[in-house]
N, C-alpha and C positions, 0 to 999 in steps of 0.2 A: 318412191315413198312406201313405207310400210304401214299396215294397220295400226291403230292405237294398241299399245301394249306389247309391240314388237319393235325391233331395231335391227339394223344390218350387222352382220359379223364381219370378220376380215376379208371374207370372200364376197361381200356385198349381197349376201342373202339374208332375207328377213327371218329372224328367229324370235320366237316368243320369249318375253322376259319372265324368267322362272326364279330368279334370285330374290333375295330379301335385302331391305336396306341395311347397311352396315351402321356401326355406332355413330359415325360422323353425320350420316344422312338423317338419322333420328334426331340428333342434336340440332341440325339445321331446321328440320321440321318443327322442333320444339321452339326454336328462336322465332320462326314465322308465326307460330301459334301464340307466343307471348306478346308479340307486337301490339295486337289490338287490345289484349287485356291490360298491358301497362298503360296504353293510351286512355283506355276507359278509366282506370284508376286515377290517372293524373287529372283528367278533366272533371271527374266526380268530385275530386278533392278541391279543385280550383273553383268550382261553381257552387259548392256546398255551403260555403260560408262557415258559420259556427255550428251548424246543424251536424254535430258529429255522429249522432245516432242515425240520422237520415243517410249520412254518407256511408256508414258502416254497412247498413242494409243494401245500399246500392253497390258497394264493393262486393259483397257477397253474391248479389245478383249477377254482376258482371262476370265473376268467377264461374258461377253456375252456367251462364249462357256459353262461355268459351269452352268449358268442360264438356257440356252436353254436344256443342258443335263438333269438337274434336272426336268424340266417340262416334257420333253419327257419320262424320266423314270417313272414318275408318270402316264402319259397318257397310257403307255403300260403295267403298272402293273394292277392286277385284283382290282376292275372292270375297264375294258379297256375304255379309253376315258374320265375318270374322274380324277380330281386332288386330290382325296383321295383313300386310299388303306384299304384293310381289313387285319387283322393280327391276330396271336395268341399271347396270353399274355406270356411274359417271366416270369417264375416262379423261376428259379435258373440258376446258372452258367452252370450246366450240360446240359441244354436245348441247348446250343450252340455247344455241342461236343457229338452228339448222336453216332458218329462213334466209340467212345471209350467205348461204353456200349453194344456192340453186345454180346448176350448171347451164351454160349458154353455148350449145354446140354451134360452131361456125360463127359465134357472136350474133346470131339472128333470132333465134327462138329460145326463150328461157323455159327450162324444164323444171317444174315446181316439185321439189322433193321434201318439202317442209314436213317434219314429223317430230313427235315428242321422244327424242332419243334418250332422255333422262326420265322416262315414265316410272312413277307418276309424280315425281317431285315437283314438276312444274305446275300441272293443272290441279293437283290435290290442294294447293294452297288457296287457288280461287274458289274451289268447292267449300273449303273451310270458311273463308270470308263470307261467302254467301249464306252459309247456315248461321254464322255469327250475326249478320245483319238481320236475318229473319227472326231469330230468336229475341234479339234486342227490341225489335219493333213489336213483338207479341207480348213481351214480358215487362219491359222497363217502363213504358208510359203509364201502365196501370199502377205499377209500384210507386213511381214518382208522384202521381196524382194523389195517392193515399198518404204518403209519409212526408212529402216535402211541402206541406201546406203552409209552413212557416216562411217559405220563400215567396218572392213575387211571382205572378204568373208568367212574366217573361224570363225569369231565372230558373224556374224549377226544371225546364226542359232543355237547358243549354247544353248539358253533358251529352244529351241525345243528339242535338243538333250538331255538336262537335263530331260525333261518331259518323254522322252522315257526310261530313267532310273528309275525315281521315281514312274512311274505308275505301273510297275511290282513290285516294292517294296511294294507299298501300297496295291496291290492285295494279295501278300503274307502275309502281315500284317493282313489283314482282314480275310484271310483264316485260319491263325493260331491263331491269337489273338483277333478275333472279340468279343468273350464273355468277355475277359478280358478288352478290350477297352470299352465295354458297361457299365461296372461298374467303370472303372477308369478314363474315359475321362474328367470329370469335374476337377479332381485334376491335370491331365496332362496339361489342358489348363492353369490353374493357375500358375503351376510351370514354364512351358515353357515361358509363356508371361512375367512373373516376370523376369526371367533369360534373356531372349532376350531384354527386355526394359533396364535392367541395362547395358548389354554389348553394346547396341546401344548408350545409353547416355554416356558411358564411352568413346567408340571409337569416338564419335562425340564431345567430350570435352565440354559436357553440364554441366555447374556448377551452373547456376542461371536461373531465369525465363527470364532474358534478352537474354541468349544464345538461349532459345527456340524460342523466337520471331524474331530472325535474319533471320531464313529461314523457309519458310512455309512447307517445306517437314518435318521438325522436328515435327511441330505441327500435321501434318497428321499421322506420325508414332506414336506420342504420343496418339492421339485419337483413332487410330486403336487398340493399346494395351489396352486402356480403354474399348473398346467395347469387346475385348476378356476377360478382367477381369470380366466384367459385365455378359458375357455368362457363364463363369465358375461359378460364384456366383449363377446365376439363376439355373444352372443345378444342383448344389448341393442342393439348397434349394427347388427346384421344384416349388416354389412360392405356396405351399400348403396353407400357412397362410400368407396372404398378409400383414396384420398389423405387423407381426413379420419379414418377409422375405424382404420387400421392403427397409427398413431402412438399411439393409446390403449392398445395392448398394452405400450408401454413403462412403463405403470403397474403392470404385474403384479408386479415385485419391491418396489414401494413399501411395502406394509404390513410385510413382513419386515424391510426395511432400517430403517424407522422404529422398529420394535420393538427391533432390535439397538442402534440409536443411543441410544435412550431408556431401555433396560432398567436400566442402571446407576443412573439417577437415581430409579427407583421401587423399588429393592431394599428389601423390608420391613424388614430389620434396620437398614439405614441410616436409614430414616425414623423408626423407633423410637428409635434411639440419638440422632438429632438432636432428637427431640422431648423425650427425657429430659434432654438437655443444656440445652434452652431452658427 
C-alpha cells in the first residue's frame, strides 16, 4: 500500500502523483459538482410553490454554496492554497476499486493494499459534498426563515430536508459507483437531460415555439437543458479534434426542435379521437 498521494508504477514501486487532471478528469469533477446543485434547484422549485422571488433567492444561494464549496475544496487539496491539484492518471476501471484486489498469499492471510490509485478523484468528491452540506446548514435556514414566510412552517424547510436525504445518497453513490460514473457520466447526462426535457415540455403542455415564449421560466429550463446537452457532448468527444468535435454542438437544439415539430402529431386527445372515428 502506498501513502496518500502516491501510487505504484509498473515496477510496483510507490511514486508520488505529480501530474495534473486532464480535460476529461475536470469534466468528471464538474459533473459530480453539478449533481448537488441540480438537485438543490429541483427541490427548491418543487417546494417553493408560487413564491417565484423566494425560489430565485434560494437558487442563487444554492449556486453560491456549491461555488464556494468547490473553491474551498480546491484550496485545501494538495497543493494547499492553489486552485489546481496534482493527481494520478486513471488507467483502468480497477484503479477505482483497489480494495477488491487485496492479495491472499497461500489463500490464508489477506494482505490489505487498498489505496487511492486515482488520487484525488475519489476522495475530493467527498470533501466537496461535506463543504456543500456545512455551507447549506449555515446559510440556507436563515435565508428561508426570512424570505419564505408565505409558506407554511412545515413547507419552508422541505428543500433543506430533501438535501439531508440526497447528500448521503450521493456519498454512497460515489463510494460504490465512482469508477462506473467516471466512464459513464457523459451518457448519463445526455439520457437524463433528454428524458427530463421531454417530461417537462409534456407536463407544461408545450406544443409550439409560441408556448415557449409565453413564460420566461420555460426558456430558462430549455436553455439549462441545452447546456447539459452541450456538456455531455463535450465530455464524450473530449474536444480532442476541434474541427471534428465542435460541429457536434450543433446537435444541441435537435431534441427540443424534434419535440416541437412532432408534438402536434402525438396529442393524446387527437389520437383518441382518430381511434374512435376509426
